[in-house]
Residue, then its C-alpha position, 0 to 999 in steps of 0.5 A: m350733615n355739616v352746619l352749614y350744609k344743612r342751612v343750604m338745604t333747607k333754604q333751597t328745599d324753603a324757596v322750592t315749597a315756598g315758591r312752585p308747589r309740586e306732588f312731591d318736594t324736589h330739593e327733598a328728594l334729591a338730598n335722599a337719593i345724595t344720601q342714599f348714592s354716597a352712603h351706598g353707591y349707584h350700583g348699591t343703590s336699587i330702586a327699590d332702595l331709592n323708592k324708600a330712600l325717597g318716600l316716592t315710586t318707581g313712577s313718580i322717579y322716572k317721571a321727574w328724572g328719566d331712570k335712575h341715572g337722571l336721578l343720580m346726574a340730577a344730585l350729583d350737580r344739585y351736590i356740587e352746587t350745594r357744597l359750592q354754597v356751603l364753601q363760598q358762606a364758610v370762606g365769605s368773611a375771610s380777609t388773606a388767602l390763608e384765612k381762607i385755606t382755613a377755613a376751606l380746612r375746616l370745613y372739610a375737616e368737619s365735613s368729614s367727621g361724624r355722619s356726615g363723613e360715614i355717609g361719605c361724599l358723593v362726587v368721591e364716590m362716584a369718582m372711585e365707582l364710575w369714573q372709568s365707565d361713565a362718560q357723562v359722570a366722568a365729564r362733570l366730575a372733571k370740571h367740578e376737580e378742574n374748578r376746585r383746583a383751580q380755586f386754589i391755585r387763586w387763593l395760594r397766589e393771593g396768600q403770597e400778594d397779601g404774605s399770609l402764604r409763604n412761596t412754595g415754588d410750584v403753585e400748581a404743584t401745590a394746590d394738585l396736595l391740596l386737592a389731594l387733602t380734600q377727597g382723601m380727606r373724605v375716604l378717611g371719613k368713610s371709616a369714621a375717624p374722628l374729627e380731631r385727626m380729621q382737624a390736626m391733618a387741616d391745621q398742620t398743613v395750614a402751619m405747613l403754608a403760612s411757616g416763614a409767609k412774613d419774613e418772606k415779605r421783608p425787603a431785603 
């Protein structure tokens, strides 16, 4: 788990603990469910596994989320929300589109290596396992993918305007390449790919996007 992600999850847990005492900490339980589902998948996780991972009885899980699938959807929503907050923090100080994309790709490189990489990404795990068989999960993932793609498109267009990125011709196709790269990093991370390998991919992509950008902005 990278530092920014851990920081956001800690703040969410502190907020619940301070503002609304419960029999158990919902945020901590969801964080543990995210780890369990990301590492072992939905079908690879039994209720007994969740009892152990969350430290809760089956009755408590069902009372809070209805059933195992309800817990998955809550965990998926929390994961997407938290990752968005982490991304916003990572790019918050960037002044150009190039800096935003650089920060975003470095975040993905870090998230895809080490222990965080081996646990995996809940979005990617559920896309591979449930996209074809679970309409509710597929709809949530499709919306998330659409939002990520739109963000890349905005950054690419912004970069062409501020001169930090070269004109790639087809902005939407380039956004799809960035989407594929970030998702691919998370898949490679499951096999313990080192940070250096992930960072090299991120740096090479940034170099290609920035190549010749300043020359293109010069007046004829």
